[in-house]
PyMOL Python script that loads the backbone (N, CA, C, O; Angstrom):
from pymol import cmd

cmd.read_pdbstr("""\
ATOM      1  N   MET A   1       0.843  -1.176   0.000  1.00  0.00           N
ATOM      2  CA  MET A   1       0.000   0.000   0.000  1.00  0.00           C
ATOM      3  C   MET A   1       0.891   1.244   0.000  1.00  0.00           C
ATOM      4  O   MET A   1       1.311   1.722   1.054  1.00  0.00           O
ATOM      5  N   PRO A   2       1.164   1.742  -1.168  1.00  0.00           N
ATOM      6  CA  PRO A   2       2.055   2.900  -1.243  1.00  0.00           C
ATOM      7  C   PRO A   2       1.365   4.199  -0.840  1.00  0.00           C
ATOM      8  O   PRO A   2       0.167   4.385  -1.053  1.00  0.00           O
ATOM      9  N   LEU A   3       2.142   5.069  -0.266  1.00  0.00           N
ATOM     10  CA  LEU A   3       1.693   6.396   0.133  1.00  0.00           C
ATOM     11  C   LEU A   3       2.263   7.373  -0.893  1.00  0.00           C
ATOM     12  O   LEU A   3       3.479   7.479  -1.054  1.00  0.00           O
ATOM     13  N   TYR A   4       1.369   8.087  -1.585  1.00  0.00           N
ATOM     14  CA  TYR A   4       1.787   9.021  -2.616  1.00  0.00           C
ATOM     15  C   TYR A   4       1.464  10.450  -2.212  1.00  0.00           C
ATOM     16  O   TYR A   4       0.513  10.704  -1.473  1.00  0.00           O
ATOM     17  N   GLU A   5       2.277  11.383  -2.712  1.00  0.00           N
ATOM     18  CA  GLU A   5       2.003  12.802  -2.512  1.00  0.00           C
ATOM     19  C   GLU A   5       1.420  13.348  -3.809  1.00  0.00           C
ATOM     20  O   GLU A   5       1.879  13.014  -4.901  1.00  0.00           O
ATOM     21  N   TYR A   6       0.396  14.197  -3.670  1.00  0.00           N
ATOM     22  CA  TYR A   6      -0.276  14.762  -4.826  1.00  0.00           C
ATOM     23  C   TYR A   6      -0.443  16.268  -4.672  1.00  0.00           C
ATOM     24  O   TYR A   6      -0.460  16.801  -3.562  1.00  0.00           O
ATOM     25  N   ALA A   7      -0.565  16.941  -5.818  1.00  0.00           N
ATOM     26  CA  ALA A   7      -0.949  18.349  -5.865  1.00  0.00           C
ATOM     27  C   ALA A   7      -2.189  18.412  -6.742  1.00  0.00           C
ATOM     28  O   ALA A   7      -2.191  17.886  -7.855  1.00  0.00           O
ATOM     29  N   CYS A   8      -3.239  19.050  -6.250  1.00  0.00           N
ATOM     30  CA  CYS A   8      -4.481  19.182  -7.007  1.00  0.00           C
ATOM     31  C   CYS A   8      -4.306  20.316  -8.016  1.00  0.00           C
ATOM     32  O   CYS A   8      -3.905  21.423  -7.657  1.00  0.00           O
ATOM     33  N   LEU A   9      -4.610  20.029  -9.271  1.00  0.00           N
ATOM     34  CA  LEU A   9      -4.481  21.046 -10.316  1.00  0.00           C
ATOM     35  C   LEU A   9      -5.659  22.015 -10.293  1.00  0.00           C
ATOM     36  O   LEU A   9      -5.573  23.097 -10.874  1.00  0.00           O
ATOM     37  N   SER A  10      -6.746  21.653  -9.641  1.00  0.00           N
ATOM     38  CA  SER A  10      -7.922  22.527  -9.578  1.00  0.00           C
ATOM     39  C   SER A  10      -7.795  23.582  -8.485  1.00  0.00           C
ATOM     40  O   SER A  10      -7.979  24.771  -8.743  1.00  0.00           O
ATOM     41  N   CYS A  11      -7.479  23.147  -7.255  1.00  0.00           N
ATOM     42  CA  CYS A  11      -7.459  24.093  -6.132  1.00  0.00           C
ATOM     43  C   CYS A  11      -6.062  24.354  -5.572  1.00  0.00           C
ATOM     44  O   CYS A  11      -5.884  25.252  -4.749  1.00  0.00           O
ATOM     45  N   GLY A  12      -5.062  23.573  -6.016  1.00  0.00           N
ATOM     46  CA  GLY A  12      -3.694  23.796  -5.557  1.00  0.00           C
ATOM     47  C   GLY A  12      -3.347  23.132  -4.240  1.00  0.00           C
ATOM     48  O   GLY A  12      -2.227  23.292  -3.755  1.00  0.00           O
ATOM     49  N   ASP A  13      -4.270  22.395  -3.646  1.00  0.00           N
ATOM     50  CA  ASP A  13      -4.016  21.728  -2.368  1.00  0.00           C
ATOM     51  C   ASP A  13      -2.980  20.626  -2.552  1.00  0.00           C
ATOM     52  O   ASP A  13      -2.962  19.946  -3.578  1.00  0.00           O
ATOM     53  N   ARG A  14      -2.117  20.455  -1.552  1.00  0.00           N
ATOM     54  CA  ARG A  14      -1.134  19.370  -1.554  1.00  0.00           C
ATOM     55  C   ARG A  14      -1.510  18.406  -0.438  1.00  0.00           C
ATOM     56  O   ARG A  14      -1.817  18.825   0.678  1.00  0.00           O
ATOM     57  N   PHE A  15      -1.485  17.103  -0.746  1.00  0.00           N
ATOM     58  CA  PHE A  15      -1.891  16.103   0.237  1.00  0.00           C
ATOM     59  C   PHE A  15      -1.230  14.777  -0.064  1.00  0.00           C
ATOM     60  O   PHE A  15      -0.640  14.584  -1.127  1.00  0.00           O
ATOM     61  N   GLU A  16      -1.338  13.858   0.897  1.00  0.00           N
ATOM     62  CA  GLU A  16      -0.841  12.496   0.733  1.00  0.00           C
ATOM     63  C   GLU A  16      -2.028  11.561   0.652  1.00  0.00           C
ATOM     64  O   GLU A  16      -3.059  11.798   1.281  1.00  0.00           O
ATOM     65  N   ALA A  17      -1.883  10.497  -0.123  1.00  0.00           N
ATOM     66  CA  ALA A  17      -2.965   9.521  -0.246  1.00  0.00           C
ATOM     67  C   ALA A  17      -2.377   8.117  -0.183  1.00  0.00           C
ATOM     68  O   ALA A  17      -1.358   7.826  -0.809  1.00  0.00           O
ATOM     69  N   LEU A  18      -3.027   7.265   0.570  1.00  0.00           N
ATOM     70  CA  LEU A  18      -2.659   5.866   0.677  1.00  0.00           C
ATOM     71  C   LEU A  18      -3.561   5.105  -0.281  1.00  0.00           C
ATOM     72  O   LEU A  18      -4.771   5.038  -0.068  1.00  0.00           O
ATOM     73  N   LEU A  19      -2.990   4.533  -1.330  1.00  0.00           N
ATOM     74  CA  LEU A  19      -3.787   3.867  -2.357  1.00  0.00           C
ATOM     75  C   LEU A  19      -3.708   2.363  -2.187  1.00  0.00           C
ATOM     76  O   LEU A  19      -2.629   1.787  -2.048  1.00  0.00           O
ATOM     77  N   ARG A  20      -4.870   1.748  -2.200  1.00  0.00           N
ATOM     78  CA  ARG A  20      -4.958   0.290  -2.059  1.00  0.00           C
ATOM     79  C   ARG A  20      -5.456  -0.297  -3.376  1.00  0.00           C
ATOM     80  O   ARG A  20      -6.552   0.030  -3.833  1.00  0.00           O
ATOM     81  N   GLY A  21      -4.669  -1.141  -3.967  1.00  0.00           N
ATOM     82  CA  GLY A  21      -5.075  -1.809  -5.192  1.00  0.00           C
ATOM     83  C   GLY A  21      -4.847  -0.951  -6.426  1.00  0.00           C
ATOM     84  O   GLY A  21      -4.656   0.261  -6.332  1.00  0.00           O
ATOM     85  N   ALA A  22      -4.870  -1.597  -7.576  1.00  0.00           N
ATOM     86  CA  ALA A  22      -4.600  -0.905  -8.832  1.00  0.00           C
ATOM     87  C   ALA A  22      -5.769  -0.019  -9.270  1.00  0.00           C
ATOM     88  O   ALA A  22      -5.551   0.972  -9.967  1.00  0.00           O
ATOM     89  N   GLN A  23      -6.996  -0.350  -8.881  1.00  0.00           N
ATOM     90  CA  GLN A  23      -8.164   0.408  -9.296  1.00  0.00           C
ATOM     91  C   GLN A  23      -8.357   1.677  -8.476  1.00  0.00           C
ATOM     92  O   GLN A  23      -9.145   2.539  -8.864  1.00  0.00           O
ATOM     93  N   ALA A  24      -7.674   1.807  -7.380  1.00  0.00           N
ATOM     94  CA  ALA A  24      -7.871   2.962  -6.506  1.00  0.00           C
ATOM     95  C   ALA A  24      -7.387   4.226  -7.201  1.00  0.00           C
ATOM     96  O   ALA A  24      -6.286   4.273  -7.751  1.00  0.00           O
ATOM     97  N   ALA A  25      -8.236   5.248  -7.163  1.00  0.00           N
ATOM     98  CA  ALA A  25      -7.885   6.542  -7.745  1.00  0.00           C
ATOM     99  C   ALA A  25      -7.970   7.589  -6.655  1.00  0.00           C
ATOM    100  O   ALA A  25      -8.940   7.637  -5.898  1.00  0.00           O
ATOM    101  N   ALA A  26      -6.967   8.414  -6.581  1.00  0.00           N
ATOM    102  CA  ALA A  26      -6.939   9.455  -5.555  1.00  0.00           C
ATOM    103  C   ALA A  26      -7.840  10.610  -5.974  1.00  0.00           C
ATOM    104  O   ALA A  26      -8.013  10.888  -7.160  1.00  0.00           O
ATOM    105  N   ARG A  27      -8.412  11.277  -4.971  1.00  0.00           N
ATOM    106  CA  ARG A  27      -9.230  12.475  -5.175  1.00  0.00           C
ATOM    107  C   ARG A  27      -8.774  13.512  -4.164  1.00  0.00           C
ATOM    108  O   ARG A  27      -8.333  13.176  -3.065  1.00  0.00           O
ATOM    109  N   CYS A  28      -8.884  14.765  -4.546  1.00  0.00           N
ATOM    110  CA  CYS A  28      -8.508  15.857  -3.660  1.00  0.00           C
ATOM    111  C   CYS A  28      -9.480  15.906  -2.481  1.00  0.00           C
ATOM    112  O   CYS A  28     -10.694  15.920  -2.684  1.00  0.00           O
ATOM    113  N   PRO A  29      -8.961  15.932  -1.248  1.00  0.00           N
ATOM    114  CA  PRO A  29      -9.857  15.981  -0.086  1.00  0.00           C
ATOM    115  C   PRO A  29     -10.551  17.336   0.062  1.00  0.00           C
ATOM    116  O   PRO A  29     -11.566  17.435   0.752  1.00  0.00           O
ATOM    117  N   LYS A  30     -10.016  18.377  -0.577  1.00  0.00           N
ATOM    118  CA  LYS A  30     -10.596  19.712  -0.457  1.00  0.00           C
ATOM    119  C   LYS A  30     -11.737  19.933  -1.453  1.00  0.00           C
ATOM    120  O   LYS A  30     -12.822  20.377  -1.079  1.00  0.00           O
ATOM    121  N   CYS A  31     -11.476  19.615  -2.738  1.00  0.00           N
ATOM    122  CA  CYS A  31     -12.475  19.914  -3.771  1.00  0.00           C
ATOM    123  C   CYS A  31     -12.999  18.668  -4.485  1.00  0.00           C
ATOM    124  O   CYS A  31     -13.858  18.782  -5.360  1.00  0.00           O
ATOM    125  N   ALA A  32     -12.507  17.495  -4.134  1.00  0.00           N
ATOM    126  CA  ALA A  32     -12.925  16.202  -4.694  1.00  0.00           C
ATOM    127  C   ALA A  32     -12.581  16.062  -6.174  1.00  0.00           C
ATOM    128  O   ALA A  32     -13.170  15.224  -6.857  1.00  0.00           O
ATOM    129  N   SER A  33     -11.662  16.845  -6.676  1.00  0.00           N
ATOM    130  CA  SER A  33     -11.249  16.761  -8.067  1.00  0.00           C
ATOM    131  C   SER A  33     -10.333  15.557  -8.267  1.00  0.00           C
ATOM    132  O   SER A  33      -9.611  15.155  -7.355  1.00  0.00           O
ATOM    133  N   SER A  34     -10.371  14.994  -9.462  1.00  0.00           N
ATOM    134  CA  SER A  34      -9.463  13.900  -9.783  1.00  0.00           C
ATOM    135  C   SER A  34      -8.327  14.386 -10.677  1.00  0.00           C
ATOM    136  O   SER A  34      -7.517  13.579 -11.134  1.00  0.00           O
ATOM    137  N   GLU A  35      -8.254  15.694 -10.934  1.00  0.00           N
ATOM    138  CA  GLU A  35      -7.166  16.281 -11.717  1.00  0.00           C
ATOM    139  C   GLU A  35      -5.980  16.511 -10.784  1.00  0.00           C
ATOM    140  O   GLU A  35      -5.852  17.573 -10.176  1.00  0.00           O
ATOM    141  N   LEU A  36      -5.122  15.510 -10.681  1.00  0.00           N
ATOM    142  CA  LEU A  36      -4.026  15.535  -9.727  1.00  0.00           C
ATOM    143  C   LEU A  36      -2.696  15.337 -10.419  1.00  0.00           C
ATOM    144  O   LEU A  36      -2.613  14.725 -11.484  1.00  0.00           O
ATOM    145  N   GLU A  37      -1.670  15.859  -9.803  1.00  0.00           N
ATOM    146  CA  GLU A  37      -0.305  15.627 -10.259  1.00  0.00           C
ATOM    147  C   GLU A  37       0.423  14.907  -9.132  1.00  0.00           C
ATOM    148  O   GLU A  37       0.472  15.395  -8.002  1.00  0.00           O
ATOM    149  N   ARG A  38       0.988  13.745  -9.443  1.00  0.00           N
ATOM    150  CA  ARG A  38       1.724  13.014  -8.419  1.00  0.00           C
ATOM    151  C   ARG A  38       3.100  13.656  -8.272  1.00  0.00           C
ATOM    152  O   ARG A  38       3.795  13.885  -9.262  1.00  0.00           O
ATOM    153  N   LEU A  39       3.484  13.940  -7.040  1.00  0.00           N
ATOM    154  CA  LEU A  39       4.737  14.615  -6.757  1.00  0.00           C
ATOM    155  C   LEU A  39       5.814  13.616  -6.393  1.00  0.00           C
ATOM    156  O   LEU A  39       5.524  12.496  -5.971  1.00  0.00           O
ATOM    157  N   VAL A  40       7.043  14.025  -6.557  1.00  0.00           N
ATOM    158  CA  VAL A  40       8.178  13.185  -6.189  1.00  0.00           C
ATOM    159  C   VAL A  40       8.362  13.290  -4.679  1.00  0.00           C
ATOM    160  O   VAL A  40       8.515  14.387  -4.142  1.00  0.00           O
ATOM    161  N   SER A  41       8.348  12.175  -4.014  1.00  0.00           N
ATOM    162  CA  SER A  41       8.536  12.142  -2.566  1.00  0.00           C
ATOM    163  C   SER A  41      10.026  12.078  -2.255  1.00  0.00           C
ATOM    164  O   SER A  41      10.758  11.258  -2.809  1.00  0.00           O
ATOM    165  N   VAL A  42      10.455  12.950  -1.368  1.00  0.00           N
ATOM    166  CA  VAL A  42      11.855  12.975  -0.965  1.00  0.00           C
ATOM    167  C   VAL A  42      11.945  12.405   0.445  1.00  0.00           C
ATOM    168  O   VAL A  42      11.253  12.873   1.349  1.00  0.00           O
ATOM    169  N   PRO A  43      12.797  11.394   0.639  1.00  0.00           N
ATOM    170  CA  PRO A  43      12.909  10.833   1.982  1.00  0.00           C
ATOM    171  C   PRO A  43      13.501  11.855   2.941  1.00  0.00           C
ATOM    172  O   PRO A  43      14.369  12.644   2.568  1.00  0.00           O
ATOM    173  N   ARG A  44      13.035  11.832   4.151  1.00  0.00           N
ATOM    174  CA  ARG A  44      13.517  12.755   5.173  1.00  0.00           C
ATOM    175  C   ARG A  44      14.682  12.107   5.906  1.00  0.00           C
ATOM    176  O   ARG A  44      14.579  10.994   6.421  1.00  0.00           O
ATOM    177  N   VAL A  45      15.769  12.819   5.936  1.00  0.00           N
ATOM    178  CA  VAL A  45      16.966  12.331   6.613  1.00  0.00           C
ATOM    179  C   VAL A  45      17.190  13.198   7.836  1.00  0.00           C
ATOM    180  O   VAL A  45      17.196  14.426   7.754  1.00  0.00           O
ATOM    181  N   GLN A  46      17.375  12.542   8.969  1.00  0.00           N
ATOM    182  CA  GLN A  46      17.617  13.294  10.194  1.00  0.00           C
ATOM    183  C   GLN A  46      18.893  12.780  10.846  1.00  0.00           C
ATOM    184  O   GLN A  46      19.090  11.580  11.037  1.00  0.00           O
ATOM    185  N   SER A  47      19.740  13.731  11.174  1.00  0.00           N
ATOM    186  CA  SER A  47      20.985  13.405  11.864  1.00  0.00           C
ATOM    187  C   SER A  47      21.104  14.346  13.055  1.00  0.00           C
ATOM    188  O   SER A  47      20.225  15.174  13.292  1.00  0.00           O
ATOM    189  N   ALA A  48      22.168  14.216  13.783  1.00  0.00           N
ATOM    190  CA  ALA A  48      22.369  15.086  14.948  1.00  0.00           C
ATOM    191  C   ALA A  48      22.452  16.547  14.524  1.00  0.00           C
ATOM    192  O   ALA A  48      21.928  17.422  15.213  1.00  0.00           O
ATOM    193  N   SER A  49      23.108  16.819  13.395  1.00  0.00           N
ATOM    194  CA  SER A  49      23.250  18.214  12.958  1.00  0.00           C
ATOM    195  C   SER A  49      21.923  18.776  12.443  1.00  0.00           C
ATOM    196  O   SER A  49      21.599  19.928  12.730  1.00  0.00           O
ATOM    197  N   THR A  50      21.143  17.984  11.684  1.00  0.00           N
ATOM    198  CA  THR A  50      19.852  18.496  11.203  1.00  0.00           C
ATOM    199  C   THR A  50      18.887  18.666  12.369  1.00  0.00           C
ATOM    200  O   THR A  50      18.082  19.597  12.375  1.00  0.00           O
ATOM    201  N   ARG A  51      18.957  17.782  13.349  1.00  0.00           N
ATOM    202  CA  ARG A  51      18.091  17.920  14.524  1.00  0.00           C
ATOM    203  C   ARG A  51      18.452  19.178  15.310  1.00  0.00           C
ATOM    204  O   ARG A  51      17.567  19.886  15.789  1.00  0.00           O
ATOM    205  N   ALA A  52      19.746  19.458  15.445  1.00  0.00           N
ATOM    206  CA  ALA A  52      20.185  20.668  16.146  1.00  0.00           C
ATOM    207  C   ALA A  52      19.703  21.918  15.419  1.00  0.00           C
ATOM    208  O   ALA A  52      19.250  22.871  16.054  1.00  0.00           O
ATOM    209  N   LEU A  53      19.797  21.920  14.092  1.00  0.00           N
ATOM    210  CA  LEU A  53      19.312  23.065  13.319  1.00  0.00           C
ATOM    211  C   LEU A  53      17.803  23.237  13.464  1.00  0.00           C
ATOM    212  O   LEU A  53      17.311  24.359  13.586  1.00  0.00           O
ATOM    213  N   THR A  54      17.075  22.132  13.452  1.00  0.00           N
ATOM    214  CA  THR A  54      15.626  22.185  13.618  1.00  0.00           C
ATOM    215  C   THR A  54      15.257  22.730  14.990  1.00  0.00           C
ATOM    216  O   THR A  54      14.350  23.554  15.104  1.00  0.00           O
ATOM    217  N   MET A  55      15.944  22.282  16.026  1.00  0.00           N
ATOM    218  CA  MET A  55      15.671  22.764  17.382  1.00  0.00           C
ATOM    219  C   MET A  55      16.019  24.239  17.529  1.00  0.00           C
ATOM    220  O   MET A  55      15.300  24.976  18.204  1.00  0.00           O
ATOM    221  N   LYS A  56      17.101  24.677  16.914  1.00  0.00           N
ATOM    222  CA  LYS A  56      17.496  26.085  16.964  1.00  0.00           C
ATOM    223  C   LYS A  56      16.422  26.949  16.296  1.00  0.00           C
ATOM    224  O   LYS A  56      16.048  27.996  16.825  1.00  0.00           O
ATOM    225  N   ALA A  57      15.930  26.511  15.140  1.00  0.00           N
ATOM    226  CA  ALA A  57      14.873  27.248  14.439  1.00  0.00           C
ATOM    227  C   ALA A  57      13.586  27.264  15.262  1.00  0.00           C
ATOM    228  O   ALA A  57      12.891  28.279  15.298  1.00  0.00           O
ATOM    229  N   ALA A  58      13.262  26.160  15.920  1.00  0.00           N
ATOM    230  CA  ALA A  58      12.058  26.093  16.744  1.00  0.00           C
ATOM    231  C   ALA A  58      12.158  27.018  17.942  1.00  0.00           C
ATOM    232  O   ALA A  58      11.184  27.684  18.292  1.00  0.00           O
ATOM    233  N   ARG A  59      13.324  27.069  18.577  1.00  0.00           N
ATOM    234  CA  ARG A  59      13.509  27.985  19.714  1.00  0.00           C
ATOM    235  C   ARG A  59      13.383  29.437  19.283  1.00  0.00           C
ATOM    236  O   ARG A  59      12.778  30.244  19.988  1.00  0.00           O
ATOM    237  N   ALA A  60      13.951  29.776  18.129  1.00  0.00           N
ATOM    238  CA  ALA A  60      13.850  31.147  17.619  1.00  0.00           C
ATOM    239  C   ALA A  60      12.397  31.496  17.306  1.00  0.00           C
ATOM    240  O   ALA A  60      11.937  32.598  17.607  1.00  0.00           O
ATOM    241  N   ARG A  61      11.679  30.552  16.701  1.00  0.00           N
ATOM    242  CA  ARG A  61      10.258  30.775  16.391  1.00  0.00           C
ATOM    243  C   ARG A  61       9.453  30.949  17.669  1.00  0.00           C
ATOM    244  O   ARG A  61       8.616  31.846  17.759  1.00  0.00           O
ATOM    245  N   ASP A  62       9.700  30.100  18.652  1.00  0.00           N
ATOM    246  CA  ASP A  62       8.973  30.193  19.921  1.00  0.00           C
ATOM    247  C   ASP A  62       9.268  31.499  20.648  1.00  0.00           C
ATOM    248  O   ASP A  62       8.372  32.109  21.231  1.00  0.00           O
ATOM    249  N   ARG A  63      10.524  31.925  20.609  1.00  0.00           N
ATOM    250  CA  ARG A  63      10.898  33.188  21.247  1.00  0.00           C
ATOM    251  C   ARG A  63      10.177  34.358  20.575  1.00  0.00           C
ATOM    252  O   ARG A  63       9.660  35.244  21.255  1.00  0.00           O
ATOM    253  N   GLN A  64      10.144  34.360  19.244  1.00  0.00           N
ATOM    254  CA  GLN A  64       9.475  35.429  18.500  1.00  0.00           C
ATOM    255  C   GLN A  64       7.966  35.431  18.792  1.00  0.00           C
ATOM    256  O   GLN A  64       7.374  36.492  18.988  1.00  0.00           O
ATOM    257  N   GLN A  65       7.353  34.255  18.819  1.00  0.00           N
ATOM    258  CA  GLN A  65       5.926  34.184  19.122  1.00  0.00           C
ATOM    259  C   GLN A  65       5.640  34.660  20.535  1.00  0.00           C
ATOM    260  O   GLN A  65       4.626  35.318  20.768  1.00  0.00           O
ATOM    261  N   GLY A  66       6.518  34.339  21.488  1.00  0.00           N
ATOM    262  CA  GLY A  66       6.352  34.797  22.864  1.00  0.00           C
ATOM    263  C   GLY A  66       6.443  36.309  22.955  1.00  0.00           C
ATOM    264  O   GLY A  66       5.661  36.943  23.663  1.00  0.00           O
ATOM    265  N   GLU A  67       7.405  36.891  22.233  1.00  0.00           N
ATOM    266  CA  GLU A  67       7.539  38.345  22.231  1.00  0.00           C
ATOM    267  C   GLU A  67       6.310  39.012  21.620  1.00  0.00           C
ATOM    268  O   GLU A  67       5.848  40.041  22.113  1.00  0.00           O
ATOM    269  N   GLU A  68       5.779  38.423  20.545  1.00  0.00           N
ATOM    270  CA  GLU A  68       4.580  38.973  19.906  1.00  0.00           C
ATOM    271  C   GLU A  68       3.381  38.890  20.845  1.00  0.00           C
ATOM    272  O   GLU A  68       2.591  39.831  20.929  1.00  0.00           O
ATOM    273  N   ARG A  69       3.242  37.774  21.548  1.00  0.00           N
ATOM    274  CA  ARG A  69       2.126  37.627  22.500  1.00  0.00           C
ATOM    275  C   ARG A  69       2.245  38.639  23.639  1.00  0.00           C
ATOM    276  O   ARG A  69       1.254  39.242  24.051  1.00  0.00           O
ATOM    277  N   THR A  70       3.462  38.818  24.141  1.00  0.00           N
ATOM    278  CA  THR A  70       3.690  39.792  25.219  1.00  0.00           C
ATOM    279  C   THR A  70       3.365  41.198  24.740  1.00  0.00           C
ATOM    280  O   THR A  70       2.718  41.965  25.453  1.00  0.00           O
ATOM    281  N   ARG A  71       3.812  41.543  23.530  1.00  0.00           N
ATOM    282  CA  ARG A  71       3.539  42.862  22.965  1.00  0.00           C
ATOM    283  C   ARG A  71       2.027  43.071  22.772  1.00  0.00           C
ATOM    284  O   ARG A  71       1.501  44.138  23.087  1.00  0.00           O
ATOM    285  N   ALA A  72       1.347  42.061  22.260  1.00  0.00           N
ATOM    286  CA  ALA A  72      -0.100  42.163  22.047  1.00  0.00           C
ATOM    287  C   ALA A  72      -0.832  42.306  23.382  1.00  0.00           C
ATOM    288  O   ALA A  72      -1.776  43.089  23.488  1.00  0.00           O
ATOM    289  N   GLN A  73      -0.404  41.559  24.399  1.00  0.00           N
ATOM    290  CA  GLN A  73      -1.025  41.659  25.717  1.00  0.00           C
ATOM    291  C   GLN A  73      -0.829  43.054  26.301  1.00  0.00           C
ATOM    292  O   GLN A  73      -1.755  43.628  26.874  1.00  0.00           O
ATOM    293  N   ARG A  74       0.379  43.597  26.153  1.00  0.00           N
ATOM    294  CA  ARG A  74       0.683  44.931  26.672  1.00  0.00           C
ATOM    295  C   ARG A  74      -0.153  45.989  25.959  1.00  0.00           C
ATOM    296  O   ARG A  74      -0.679  46.893  26.608  1.00  0.00           O
ATOM    297  N   GLU A  75      -0.286  45.894  24.642  1.00  0.00           N
ATOM    298  CA  GLU A  75      -1.115  46.835  23.882  1.00  0.00           C
ATOM    299  C   GLU A  75      -2.576  46.739  24.315  1.00  0.00           C
ATOM    300  O   GLU A  75      -3.263  47.754  24.430  1.00  0.00           O
ATOM    301  N   TYR A  76      -3.045  45.515  24.554  1.00  0.00           N
ATOM    302  CA  TYR A  76      -4.422  45.319  25.005  1.00  0.00           C
ATOM    303  C   TYR A  76      -4.626  45.989  26.367  1.00  0.00           C
ATOM    304  O   TYR A  76      -5.612  46.693  26.584  1.00  0.00           O
ATOM    305  N   GLU A  77      -3.675  45.755  27.281  1.00  0.00           N
ATOM    306  CA  GLU A  77      -3.796  46.332  28.616  1.00  0.00           C
ATOM    307  C   GLU A  77      -3.767  47.854  28.567  1.00  0.00           C
ATOM    308  O   GLU A  77      -4.508  48.503  29.305  1.00  0.00           O
ATOM    309  N   LEU A  78      -2.926  48.438  27.714  1.00  0.00           N
ATOM    310  CA  LEU A  78      -2.848  49.891  27.608  1.00  0.00           C
ATOM    311  C   LEU A  78      -4.123  50.488  27.008  1.00  0.00           C
ATOM    312  O   LEU A  78      -4.561  51.564  27.415  1.00  0.00           O
ATOM    313  N   SER A  79      -4.714  49.787  26.039  1.00  0.00           N
ATOM    314  CA  SER A  79      -5.925  50.320  25.409  1.00  0.00           C
ATOM    315  C   SER A  79      -7.176  50.105  26.256  1.00  0.00           C
ATOM    316  O   SER A  79      -8.200  50.748  26.026  1.00  0.00           O
ATOM    317  N   HIS A  80      -7.099  49.212  27.226  1.00  0.00           N
ATOM    318  CA  HIS A  80      -8.254  48.935  28.083  1.00  0.00           C
ATOM    319  C   HIS A  80      -8.001  49.371  29.519  1.00  0.00           C
ATOM    320  O   HIS A  80      -8.599  48.830  30.448  1.00  0.00           O
ATOM    321  N   ASP A  81      -7.129  50.334  29.703  1.00  0.00           N
ATOM    322  CA  ASP A  81      -6.814  50.859  31.033  1.00  0.00           C
ATOM    323  C   ASP A  81      -7.960  51.752  31.498  1.00  0.00           C
ATOM    324  O   ASP A  81      -8.237  52.773  30.868  1.00  0.00           O
ATOM    325  N   ASP A  82      -8.617  51.391  32.571  1.00  0.00           N
ATOM    326  CA  ASP A  82      -9.754  52.186  33.075  1.00  0.00           C
ATOM    327  C   ASP A  82      -9.394  52.990  34.278  1.00  0.00           C
ATOM    328  O   ASP A  82     -10.237  53.707  34.817  1.00  0.00           O
TER     329      ASP A  82
END
""", "prot")
cmd.dss("prot")
cmd.show_as("cartoon", "prot")
cmd.util.cbc("prot")
cmd.orient("prot")
């Protein structure tokens, strides 16, 4: 049962589909179109260095989101000061 990646030519959605048997035809889960392009699947390789880079990017993203939340909370408090 191969897992294929597809791009819908109608709505542009990208998704994965598990196809069972030769008669199985994939359909877009968003618009139900059968106009699909099968994409080349690239295996994901993870090593200590790629994991470190991923964690560094995640920490930076989390820090930025925390700063944005703090800024939004402060703006809310200032605008609703009674």
